[in-house]
N, CA, C and O of each residue as an XYZ file, in Angstrom:
744
protein
N     123.073     43.681      4.233
C     121.933     43.105      4.898
C     121.331     44.174      5.795
O     122.047     44.854      6.531
N     120.023     44.317      5.733
C     119.372     45.326      6.557
C     119.305     44.843      8.004
O     119.363     43.643      8.273
N     119.184     45.786      8.922
C     119.108     45.454     10.338
C     117.873     44.605     10.620
O     117.942     43.659     11.405
N     116.749     44.929      9.992
C     115.518     44.170     10.202
C     115.701     42.720      9.780
O     115.269     41.806     10.482
N     116.343     42.509      8.632
C     116.562     41.153      8.140
C     117.526     40.401      9.049
O     117.332     39.213      9.307
N     118.562     41.080      9.536
C     119.513     40.450     10.437
C     118.835     40.034     11.739
O     119.066     38.928     12.228
N     118.001     40.904     12.304
C     117.289     40.589     13.544
C     116.356     39.401     13.326
O     116.289     38.506     14.168
N     115.634     39.386     12.202
C     114.734     38.275     11.903
C     115.516     36.973     11.762
O     115.080     35.938     12.266
N     116.660     37.009     11.087
C     117.486     35.810     10.915
C     118.013     35.316     12.256
O     117.988     34.115     12.524
N     118.484     36.219     13.093
C     119.006     35.834     14.405
C     117.899     35.279     15.293
O     118.137     34.346     16.060
N     116.695     35.835     15.201
C     115.566     35.333     15.981
C     115.235     33.905     15.573
O     114.992     33.056     16.431
N     115.223     33.631     14.271
C     114.969     32.265     13.789
C     116.062     31.331     14.277
O     115.781     30.217     14.718
N     117.301     31.778     14.199
C     118.433     30.970     14.629
C     118.298     30.602     16.104
O     118.489     29.442     16.470
N     117.977     31.556     16.939
C     117.841     31.305     18.371
C     116.688     30.343     18.658
O     116.833     29.438     19.480
N     115.547     30.527     17.991
C     114.399     29.652     18.198
C     114.727     28.220     17.785
O     114.421     27.281     18.519
N     115.340     28.046     16.628
C     115.692     26.700     16.172
C     116.708     26.050     17.103
O     116.622     24.850     17.366
N     117.664     26.821     17.603
C     118.661     26.273     18.526
C     117.994     25.766     19.798
O     118.323     24.685     20.286
N     117.067     26.537     20.330
C     116.363     26.147     21.553
C     115.546     24.882     21.317
O     115.489     24.012     22.187
N     114.910     24.769     20.146
C     114.079     23.607     19.851
C     114.895     22.354     19.543
O     114.482     21.252     19.903
N     116.036     22.498     18.888
C     116.789     21.336     18.423
C     117.831     20.825     19.414
O     118.183     19.646     19.367
N     118.323     21.654     20.287
C     119.383     21.229     21.193
C     118.968     20.047     22.074
O     119.768     19.126     22.244
N     117.748     20.028     22.645
C     117.372     18.847     23.437
C     117.379     17.560     22.614
O     117.732     16.498     23.127
N     116.990     17.650     21.336
C     117.016     16.476     20.464
C     118.441     15.961     20.302
O     118.687     14.760     20.407
N     119.365     16.855     20.050
C     120.760     16.453     19.864
C     121.348     15.881     21.147
O     122.100     14.908     21.102
N     121.018     16.467     22.273
C     121.578     16.009     23.542
C     120.945     14.710     24.021
O     121.558     13.982     24.801
N     119.721     14.404     23.565
C     119.026     13.198     24.000
C     119.507     11.947     23.281
O     119.249     10.837     23.748
N     120.196     12.097     22.165
C     120.666     10.935     21.405
C     121.724     10.195     22.218
O     122.501     10.818     22.941
N     121.756      8.859     22.103
C     122.748      8.109     22.876
C     124.174      8.417     22.435
O     124.432      8.717     21.269
N     125.081      8.337     23.384
C     126.493      8.617     23.094
C     127.113      7.435     22.361
O     126.671      6.300     22.537
N     128.127      7.685     21.543
C     128.801      6.584     20.860
C     129.569      5.718     21.853
O     129.944      6.177     22.931
N     129.797      4.469     21.480
C     130.526      3.547     22.350
C     131.964      4.019     22.500
O     132.558      4.551     21.563
N     132.514      3.817     23.689
C     133.899      4.202     23.964
C     134.701      2.944     24.286
O     134.145      1.905     24.644
N     135.992      3.061     24.151
C     136.873      1.952     24.515
C     136.802      1.746     26.022
O     136.637      2.700     26.781
N     136.928      0.487     26.449
C     136.902      0.204     27.873
C     138.140      0.775     28.546
O     139.183      0.952     27.917
N     138.004      1.061     29.839
C     139.131      1.596     30.596
C     140.286      0.599     30.561
O     140.080     -0.604     30.719
N     141.486      1.099     30.357
C     142.666      0.259     30.340
C     142.986     -0.331     28.981
O     143.988     -1.032     28.840
N     142.164     -0.067     27.977
C     142.447     -0.574     26.634
C     142.776      0.594     25.725
O     142.423      1.741     26.001
N     143.446      0.282     24.657
C     143.788      1.302     23.678
C     142.917      1.070     22.453
O     142.950     -0.006     21.856
N     142.141      2.076     22.081
C     141.277      1.947     20.902
C     142.086      2.247     19.655
O     142.818      3.235     19.599
N     141.952      1.396     18.665
C     142.609      1.629     17.376
C     141.747      2.596     16.589
O     140.610      2.272     16.247
N     142.269      3.783     16.295
C     141.477      4.814     15.631
C     141.002      4.376     14.252
O     139.985      4.878     13.772
N     141.717      3.443     13.594
C     141.285      2.973     12.281
C     140.058      2.080     12.383
O     139.307      1.958     11.416
N     139.836      1.445     13.552
C     138.691      0.563     13.734
C     137.483      1.290     14.311
O     136.385      0.733     14.322
N     137.654      2.505     14.782
C     136.565      3.249     15.396
C     135.841      4.073     14.338
O     136.420      5.001     13.773
N     134.568      3.740     14.064
C     133.853      4.506     13.044
C     133.557      5.925     13.525
O     133.349      6.163     14.715
N     133.542      6.840     12.594
C     133.151      8.215     12.894
C     131.899      8.531     12.096
O     131.622      7.858     11.103
N     131.138      9.533     12.500
C     129.929      9.854     11.744
C     130.233     10.458     10.380
O     129.323     10.615      9.567
N     131.486     10.799     10.110
C     131.835     11.460      8.853
C     132.691     10.571      7.960
O     133.411     11.078      7.100
N     132.627      9.256      8.148
C     133.479      8.392      7.339
C     132.876      8.174      5.954
O     131.671      8.316      5.746
N     133.742      7.829      5.030
C     133.357      7.632      3.632
C     132.158      6.692      3.526
O     132.118      5.639      4.164
N     131.184      7.092      2.708
C     129.995      6.285      2.477
C     128.803      6.648      3.337
O     127.680      6.268      3.006
N     129.004      7.372      4.432
C     127.880      7.794      5.276
C     127.021      8.801      4.521
O     127.516      9.537      3.668
N     125.732      8.827      4.843
C     124.768      9.724      4.207
C     124.187     10.648      5.268
O     123.888     10.217      6.382
N     124.030     11.927      4.915
C     123.433     12.914      5.821
C     122.150     13.444      5.199
O     122.100     13.745      4.006
N     121.104     13.555      6.031
C     119.827     14.118      5.602
C     119.434     15.192      6.607
O     119.467     14.961      7.815
N     119.060     16.368      6.105
C     118.648     17.459      6.977
C     117.337     18.063      6.511
O     117.026     18.042      5.320
N     116.575     18.596      7.438
C     115.310     19.252      7.129
C     115.137     20.416      8.084
O     115.378     20.290      9.284
N     114.721     21.542      7.545
C     114.475     22.703      8.403
C     113.422     23.579      7.756
O     112.971     23.317      6.641
N     113.050     24.592      8.451
C     112.071     25.542      7.938
C     112.075     26.764      8.812
O     112.751     26.808      9.841
N     111.327     27.744      8.404
C     111.277     28.950      9.212
C     110.331     29.973      8.647
O     109.854     29.864      7.518
N     110.079     30.952      9.448
C     109.265     32.079      9.030
C     110.081     33.340      9.143
O     110.976     33.443      9.983
N     109.772     34.298      8.296
C     110.485     35.565      8.361
C     109.514     36.681      8.057
O     108.618     36.538      7.225
N     109.703     37.796      8.741
C     108.811     38.937      8.586
C     108.996     39.638      7.256
O     110.106     39.730      6.734
N     107.891     40.130      6.716
C     107.924     40.906      5.483
C     106.973     42.086      5.640
O     106.339     42.255      6.681
N     106.887     42.883      4.609
C     106.038     44.077      4.700
C     104.578     43.745      4.985
O     103.906     44.489      5.699
N     104.079     42.638      4.437
C     102.657     42.320      4.558
C     102.363     41.150      5.481
O     101.264     40.599      5.423
N     103.279     40.761      6.308
C     103.017     39.649      7.208
C     104.223     38.765      7.364
O     105.351     39.240      7.490
N     103.974     37.465      7.353
C     105.030     36.493      7.551
C     105.111     35.586      6.331
O     104.090     35.089      5.854
N     106.313     35.372      5.832
C     106.557     34.432      4.750
C     107.278     33.226      5.346
O     107.799     33.299      6.459
N     107.310     32.121      4.610
C     107.831     30.871      5.147
C     108.818     30.221      4.191
O     108.843     30.517      2.996
N     109.635     29.321      4.750
C     110.531     28.515      3.925
C     110.586     27.096      4.479
O     110.484     26.866      5.684
N     110.750     26.164      3.561
C     110.987     24.759      3.900
C     112.269     24.378      3.181
O     112.420     24.621      1.984
N     113.197     23.774      3.930
C     114.510     23.481      3.362
C     114.900     22.038      3.646
O     114.688     21.528      4.746
N     115.468     21.395      2.648
C     115.968     20.041      2.797
C     117.383     19.962      2.263
O     117.763     20.723      1.373
N     118.163     19.044      2.807
C     119.532     18.874      2.322
C     119.894     17.397      2.372
O     119.354     16.625      3.164
N     120.819     17.033      1.507
C     121.260     15.651      1.389
C     122.756     15.676      1.095
O     123.217     16.491      0.296
N     123.499     14.809      1.721
C     124.930     14.766      1.457
C     125.489     13.363      1.599
O     124.937     12.525      2.312
N     126.588     13.122      0.911
C     127.308     11.854      0.989
C     128.764     12.175      1.303
O     129.366     13.041      0.668
N     129.321     11.482      2.273
C     130.736     11.657      2.590
C     131.534     10.831      1.583
O     131.602      9.605      1.678
N     132.135     11.525      0.619
C     132.845     10.850     -0.475
C     134.218     10.347     -0.034
O     134.720      9.367     -0.582
N     134.814     10.990      0.925
C     135.990     10.519      1.655
C     135.753     10.937      3.097
O     134.868     11.748      3.368
N     136.528     10.395      4.021
C     136.334     10.773      5.422
C     136.351     12.291      5.576
O     137.272     12.959      5.106
N     135.331     12.826      6.235
C     135.193     14.241      6.606
C     134.818     15.179      5.463
O     134.579     16.360      5.719
N     134.753     14.714      4.214
C     134.390     15.571      3.079
C     133.031     15.150      2.533
O     132.845     14.028      2.062
N     132.090     16.083      2.611
C     130.718     15.817      2.178
C     130.407     16.592      0.898
O     130.687     17.787      0.808
N     129.830     15.912     -0.086
C     129.278     16.554     -1.272
C     127.778     16.318     -1.235
O     127.326     15.215     -0.927
N     127.004     17.355     -1.548
C     125.563     17.203     -1.429
C     124.792     18.209     -2.240
O     125.315     18.833     -3.164
N     123.529     18.352     -1.873
C     122.634     19.285     -2.544
C     121.659     19.860     -1.527
O     121.252     19.183     -0.583
N     121.296     21.112     -1.736
C     120.295     21.791     -0.915
C     119.106     22.137     -1.788
O     119.267     22.473     -2.961
N     117.911     22.057     -1.220
C     116.680     22.454     -1.889
C     115.861     23.243     -0.886
O     115.662     22.800      0.245
N     115.388     24.401     -1.292
C     114.554     25.224     -0.414
C     113.411     25.809     -1.229
O     113.562     26.114     -2.412
N     112.268     25.960     -0.574
C     111.107     26.596     -1.183
C     110.673     27.719     -0.253
O     110.467     27.506      0.942
N     110.536     28.924     -0.815
C     110.104     30.107     -0.072
C     108.734     30.506     -0.605
O     108.526     30.549     -1.818
N     107.801     30.799      0.295
C     106.462     31.176     -0.145
C     105.812     32.074      0.897
O     106.220     32.089      2.058
N     104.810     32.813      0.478
C     104.087     33.692      1.380
C     103.298     34.724      0.613
O     103.283     34.727     -0.618
N     102.637     35.606      1.353
C     101.799     36.635      0.742
C     102.610     37.723      0.064
O     102.142     38.334     -0.896
N     103.819     37.974      0.549
C     104.598     39.121      0.085
C     105.623     38.780     -0.991
O     106.276     39.676     -1.524
N     105.773     37.496     -1.318
C     106.803     37.100     -2.282
C     106.223     36.101     -3.282
O     105.259     35.401     -2.972
N     106.805     36.031     -4.476
C     106.410     34.964     -5.397
C     106.982     33.640     -4.889
O     107.860     33.631     -4.025
N     106.489     32.537     -5.419
C     107.064     31.242     -5.077
C     108.510     31.218     -5.574
O     108.772     31.464     -6.751
N     109.442     30.922     -4.673
C     110.865     30.896     -5.004
C     111.404     29.523     -4.621
O     111.163     29.043     -3.513
N     112.129     28.899     -5.532
C     112.770     27.618     -5.261
C     114.273     27.795     -5.437
O     114.735     28.371     -6.421
N     115.021     27.292     -4.470
C     116.483     27.397     -4.489
C     117.048     25.981     -4.559
O     116.649     25.115     -3.781
N     117.977     25.742     -5.487
C     118.549     24.417     -5.657
C     120.023     24.549     -6.009
O     120.406     25.418     -6.792
N     120.848     23.683     -5.426
C     122.256     23.743     -5.792
C     123.128     22.741     -5.078
O     122.749     22.197     -4.041
N     124.318     22.493     -5.645
C     125.288     21.591     -5.031
C     126.040     22.279     -3.889
O     126.193     23.501     -3.869
N     126.500     21.469     -2.949
C     127.255     21.973     -1.804
C     128.458     21.067     -1.539
O     128.488     19.910     -1.957
N     129.431     21.611     -0.847
C     130.581     20.837     -0.371
C     130.911     21.334      1.032
O     130.833     22.531      1.311
N     131.278     20.408      1.908
C     131.637     20.801      3.276
C     132.731     19.872      3.777
O     132.685     18.660      3.563
N     133.724     20.466      4.452
C     134.771     19.687      5.098
C     134.651     19.891      6.599
O     134.587     21.023      7.079
N     134.621     18.786      7.338
C     134.486     18.822      8.795
C     135.829     18.453      9.407
O     136.442     17.453      9.033
N     136.278     19.270     10.350
C     137.548     19.039     11.046
C     137.252     18.361     12.385
O     136.831     19.042     13.320
N     137.455     17.051     12.513
C     137.140     16.351     13.760
C     138.236     16.550     14.807
O     139.026     15.644     15.070
N     138.275     17.733     15.396
C     139.346     18.080     16.332
C     139.052     17.680     17.769
O     139.961     17.665     18.600
N     137.799     17.355     18.081
C     137.456     16.884     19.418
C     136.365     15.828     19.276
O     135.931     15.518     18.167
N     135.932     15.284     20.396
C     134.940     14.211     20.326
C     133.560     14.711     19.900
O     132.862     14.010     19.167
N     133.147     15.899     20.335
C     131.770     16.341     20.109
C     131.631     17.617     19.300
O     130.602     17.809     18.652
N     132.612     18.488     19.310
C     132.497     19.784     18.638
C     133.522     19.838     17.507
O     134.708     19.576     17.708
N     133.035     20.184     16.312
C     133.889     20.134     15.130
C     133.671     21.380     14.273
O     132.534     21.657     13.889
N     134.717     22.136     13.963
C     134.564     23.245     13.015
C     134.380     22.696     11.594
O     134.803     21.581     11.286
N     133.746     23.497     10.741
C     133.583     23.097      9.343
C     133.694     24.314      8.441
O     133.487     25.448      8.875
N     134.023     24.065      7.182
C     134.005     25.083      6.132
C     133.318     24.455      4.929
O     133.339     23.237      4.751
N     132.716     25.296      4.115
C     132.023     24.763      2.953
C     131.842     25.801      1.872
O     132.126     26.985      2.054
N     131.360     25.322      0.739
C     131.083     26.190     -0.401
C     129.799     25.704     -1.064
O     129.413     24.544     -0.917
N     129.137     26.609     -1.801
C     127.907     26.224     -2.480
C     127.672     27.095     -3.702
O     128.210     28.195     -3.826
N     126.855     26.570     -4.597
C     126.327     27.308     -5.744
C     124.817     27.121     -5.672
O     124.344     25.995     -5.520
N     124.056     28.202     -5.779
C     122.593     28.102     -5.775
C     122.024     28.736     -7.029
O     122.473     29.790     -7.478
N     121.024     28.067     -7.583
C     120.208     28.672     -8.637
C     118.851     28.940     -8.004
O     118.208     28.031     -7.479
N     118.425     30.192     -8.058
C     117.147     30.622     -7.499
C     116.139     30.710     -8.638
O     116.281     31.548     -9.528
N     115.117     29.848     -8.617
C     114.029     29.897     -9.587
C     112.976     30.846     -9.015
O     112.321     30.523     -8.023
N     112.814     31.999     -9.629
C     111.915     33.037     -9.127
C     110.611     32.993     -9.927
O     110.637     32.952    -11.157
N     109.485     33.000     -9.236
C     108.182     32.978     -9.901
C     107.748     34.352    -10.377
O     108.527     35.305    -10.344
N     106.518     34.449    -10.814
C     105.885     35.695    -11.275
C     106.617     36.337    -12.446
O     106.601     37.560    -12.584
N     107.259     35.531    -13.292
C     107.915     36.074    -14.474
C     109.187     36.852    -14.210
O     109.698     37.511    -15.116
N     109.715     36.797    -12.997
C     110.959     37.499    -12.670
C     112.160     36.644    -13.080
O     112.065     35.418    -13.138
N     113.275     37.291    -13.361
C     114.484     36.588    -13.796
C     115.045     35.724    -12.668
O     115.055     36.129    -11.506
N     115.511     34.528    -13.029
C     116.177     33.661    -12.062
C     117.507     34.285    -11.647
O     118.025     35.177    -12.320
N     118.049     33.807    -10.535
C     119.280     34.364     -9.968
C     120.244     33.217     -9.668
O     119.823     32.142     -9.241
N     121.537     33.449     -9.893
C     122.581     32.494     -9.541
C     123.488     33.119     -8.491
O     123.756     34.320     -8.524
N     123.961     32.289     -7.553
C     124.850     32.804     -6.517
C     125.895     31.760     -6.145
O     125.691     30.558     -6.314
N     127.015     32.251     -5.636
C     128.091     31.429     -5.092
C     128.309     31.851     -3.652
O     128.122     33.016     -3.303
N     128.706     30.903     -2.818
C     128.916     31.295     -1.439
C     129.821     30.356     -0.682
O     130.245     29.311     -1.177
N     130.101     30.768      0.536
C     130.896     29.973      1.449
C     130.275     30.010      2.825
O     129.489     30.902      3.145
N     130.628     29.047      3.625
C     130.102     28.984      4.991
C     131.176     28.433      5.917
O     132.090     27.725      5.493
N     131.042     28.776      7.179
C     131.941     28.258      8.208
C     131.176     28.244      9.518
O     130.286     29.066      9.737
N     131.522     27.315     10.378
C     130.825     27.262     11.649
C     131.301     26.114     12.505
O     132.384     25.563     12.315
N     130.453     25.776     13.452
C     130.724     24.722     14.415
C     129.624     23.677     14.303
O     128.443     24.009     14.204
N     130.021     22.428     14.321
C     129.096     21.307     14.304
C     129.183     20.640     15.671
O     130.273     20.306     16.134
N     128.042     20.448     16.312
C     127.980     19.754     17.596
C     127.252     18.444     17.340
O     126.115     18.439     16.868
N     127.909     17.338     17.650
C     127.293     16.052     17.332
C     126.955     15.266     18.588
O     127.587     15.407     19.635
N     125.942     14.439     18.439
C     125.553     13.501     19.470
C     125.065     12.251     18.750
O     123.951     12.231     18.226
N     125.875     11.228     18.721
C     125.572      9.994     18.014
C     125.329     10.292     16.541
O     126.223     10.804     15.867
N     124.135      9.982     16.021
C     123.854     10.169     14.594
C     123.166     11.495     14.296
O     122.779     11.739     13.153
N     123.006     12.350     15.289
C     122.366     13.655     15.103
C     123.433     14.725     15.232
O     124.282     14.658     16.120
N     123.391     15.718     14.340
C     124.271     16.847     14.577
C     123.604     18.162     14.261
O     122.729     18.266     13.401
N     124.056     19.166     14.995
C     123.538     20.526     14.896
C     124.677     21.402     14.393
O     125.798     21.324     14.894
N     124.383     22.236     13.400
C     125.390     23.172     12.895
C     124.943     24.598     13.174
O     123.774     24.947     13.012
N     125.889     25.402     13.592
C     125.662     26.825     13.828
C     126.816     27.549     13.153
O     127.982     27.283     13.443
N     126.485     28.462     12.254
C     127.556     29.122     11.526
C     127.109     30.380     10.827
O     126.044     30.932     11.104
N     127.947     30.817      9.918
C     127.665     32.017      9.140
C     127.972     31.704      7.677
O     128.885     30.941      7.362
N     127.189     32.311      6.801
C     127.396     32.125      5.361
C     127.506     33.481      4.699
O     126.943     34.470      5.168
N     128.240     33.509      3.602
C     128.313     34.696      2.756
C     127.934     34.229      1.358
O     128.436     33.215      0.873
N     127.037     34.982      0.713
C     126.527     34.595     -0.601
C     126.624     35.783     -1.548
O     126.145     36.874     -1.242
N     127.248     35.561     -2.696
C     127.448     36.601     -3.705
C     126.605     36.263     -4.933
O     126.737     35.179     -5.501
N     125.742     37.190     -5.339
C     124.978     37.010     -6.572
C     125.933     37.152     -7.743
O     126.668     38.135     -7.836
N     125.923     36.162     -8.646
C     126.827     36.205     -9.793
C     126.081     36.494    -11.095
O     126.705     36.795    -12.112
N     124.765     36.405    -11.068
C     123.988     36.825    -12.232
C     123.733     38.325    -12.098
O     124.208     38.951    -11.150
N     123.001     38.896    -13.022
C     122.756     40.340    -12.979
C     122.195     40.746    -11.614
O     121.260     40.138    -11.093
N     122.795     41.782    -11.065
C     122.410     42.232     -9.732
C     122.517     43.747     -9.681
O     123.551     44.313    -10.038
N     121.448     44.405     -9.236
C     121.439     45.865     -9.184
C     121.777     46.420     -7.802
O     122.311     47.524     -7.698
N     121.479     45.680     -6.752
C     121.769     46.160     -5.395
C     121.841     44.983     -4.438
O     121.304     43.913     -4.726
N     122.500     45.173     -3.305
C     122.644     44.126     -2.286
C     123.071     42.789     -2.890
O     122.400     41.775     -2.698
N     124.174     42.788     -3.611
C     124.649     41.583     -4.306
C     125.428     40.648     -3.392
O     125.694     39.505     -3.764
N     125.797     41.113     -2.207
C     126.538     40.313     -1.241
C     125.716     40.245      0.034
O     125.263     41.268      0.546
N     125.525     39.029      0.548
C     124.683     38.848      1.723
C     125.399     37.958      2.730
O     125.904     36.894      2.370
N     125.446     38.384      3.977
C     125.969     37.607      5.096
C     124.777     37.216      5.950
O     123.903     38.048      6.196
N     124.718     35.957      6.414
C     123.595     35.561      7.260
C     123.991     34.390      8.160
O     124.864     33.592      7.816
N     123.332     34.301      9.321
C     123.584     33.171     10.214
C     122.904     31.925      9.662
O     121.897     32.013      8.960
N     123.458     30.779      9.984
C     122.863     29.506      9.574
C     122.722     28.597     10.788
O     123.522     28.647     11.722
N     121.694     27.776     10.751
C     121.457     26.781     11.785
C     120.868     25.554     11.106
O     119.991     25.691     10.253
N     121.318     24.380     11.456
C     120.767     23.173     10.850
C     120.802     21.998     11.796
O     121.630     21.930     12.705
N     119.884     21.069     11.565
C     119.843     19.804     12.281
C     119.849     18.713     11.226
O     119.045     18.742     10.294
N     120.750     17.754     11.368
C     120.861     16.681     10.385
C     121.005     15.338     11.081
O     121.353     15.247     12.258
N     120.725     14.310     10.311
C     120.848     12.935     10.772
C     121.803     12.206      9.837
O     121.693     12.320      8.617
N     122.735     11.461     10.408
C     123.683     10.689      9.615
C     123.191      9.245      9.602
O     122.949      8.645     10.650
N     123.049      8.707      8.406
C     122.528      7.339      8.244
C     123.652      6.364      7.930
O     123.404      5.171      7.760
């Protein structure tokens, strides 16, 4: 990853964190057991229990040789068992300096609920990149890890991902980048 690309990614990450953190903190806190009572953990719902649905939306701009290019990203997931989410990501990249690029693929993430509000996670993904302008499509595999901060039905993820191009690749086949996301659990 070039230094310019890393700086641009970190700048986007910082801006999104500043914009989304008040939203996450403003959400109401989950109900707690009354003082002097013992809460049965099996009766207390968690945001990551089986059957819950997660929806996320994000976007960003990134610098290029001829100006600024943009991306719009959406994600959807279902907790198939407690703490294990299977889902899909869709992203569209566009701008003056790049052809229209669409990224689509399945994802998996496991969340470790080790505290009430902050939870580490690990995940894996496969992406197929549909590249415009007659260029060859690209396939990649990757992994991610980070911290999830939750507030009621809203959660913010901050982490790092590594993505390896598995289709034909001539240079820069491995990419590390920061990730930031805001999602809602339904």
